[in-house]
Phi, psi and omega in degrees: 000134176300117174258107183225140180208189176226189182268126184256148176292145181278355180291130180101335173100182188294316182299311176301316175299314183295317183294330182286322179298317178297318173300326183281354182063026169279170172222031168194182177195165169243136172236161173277144180282342174193185180307132188293334185235028174209219181229347185289154175211158183266140172260122183263132177279168188299325180295319179292326176298317181297312179294328177296311179294326176303309184295324179298316187282320179294325186252014177047045179295137177280188184307126177274142185247121172265144178246122182296155186297159183286342181286348186277119179229089187285351180269353193291147174261351174290123187305311184297315175302313183293319184294318180297309186303310182298323179295317189289307185300321180297311175299313183291331172293318179296313184292321175289321177294327179290332174282348185081020179287140190284313187230148173230125178255148176212154175279127191308325183117169183240138187288333176061027176118336182287349179100153181305301191303319178290319175294323172300324180287326178300306185306308179315301185302322182290316177291324182296328182281350185253332182263124182265340185094353184257001182292154165270329181293148176251134179275122181256121168283131178263143176299140185243168177274344176088021177291142180058238185251022181299141182256141177112008184284336186241152178299323183298319177300321178292323180292321179302313177303315177299316186296338175268004179283142171288332181229062184300338181290347176269003179242122176241194186233143167247122183260124174260122186289329171293323192285314182295326176297311177298331180284342180114012175266115190278077177286351175285311186252353180205062176302309176313316177293321181296311178293330178293318177296316176302308181302315181303308185290305194248324184098122186299337179295344181276342187283116186242349182192147173242130166271113184261112180220140167277177183234128179284333187256150186294166176307129171072020179286335185053044169232136187259088181224116184281148174229161173296151183306126181084000187250011186234197186279340180278318173094162180295312184299322179285336179281323171300325179291328177295316179298323190267350185298128182300344175274356188232340191289351174265357186273149172291137185244141181224118180279141178229033184277154188282069177231163167276179178304318179294322177291325180294320177301314175300322182291315177295314181301325177290322176298319181296316184292316180296333181277348178298000000 
């Protein structure tokens, strides 16, 4: 069975988000761990957490993915920016783990001029101070498009981060279809080849989630612009092949397409219908 959901607004709290997932006829969801463009976060009381888990269990919702805020940059050399990123990733791993969220994903960061190698060392240090090895949650590095000084556009860069970790067993990968296409991995014409390369460099066992997005920008453009499924340069047929691929079809799928809840519901219905 296809496990598919979308990114939910943090407005209204955990219960409201779970109720909206059910209304959408989705069976999983992605949430922000805190304000995506700030630093504030909600403290959920025990009653809301219990109701959230009741909805998850009653409707057999799949693994929930928390997304760290976009303001987090663990690759930065700027003291204030880096200290903020270290604090946020440390706090959010603890908070999401306490809620029973299975995975938390983050953008590795942009080195902003210090160079990829030094940026990667900053990311490693930031993760090492945040991950104890006792967590149940898995921290996911997201594949990126490589815009500007962004780190994570190559599988080798993600491998370098994991190899420096004190607890690499707590770190997996989230593959974003828009990002890898924009980074120069040809999932349209050579999906098998891309997956073979992923397996060679990282190992397919590390792949825990997929962000399913079309791309407004052309192949290898290194620009991050998501499009609704079938409305971009990747196209519906190629994205359906991702969903149906035997190496990927058991993974949870999360849409980050530029649609509202009504649009996402139609998108999910369409994808399920096309896969029958």
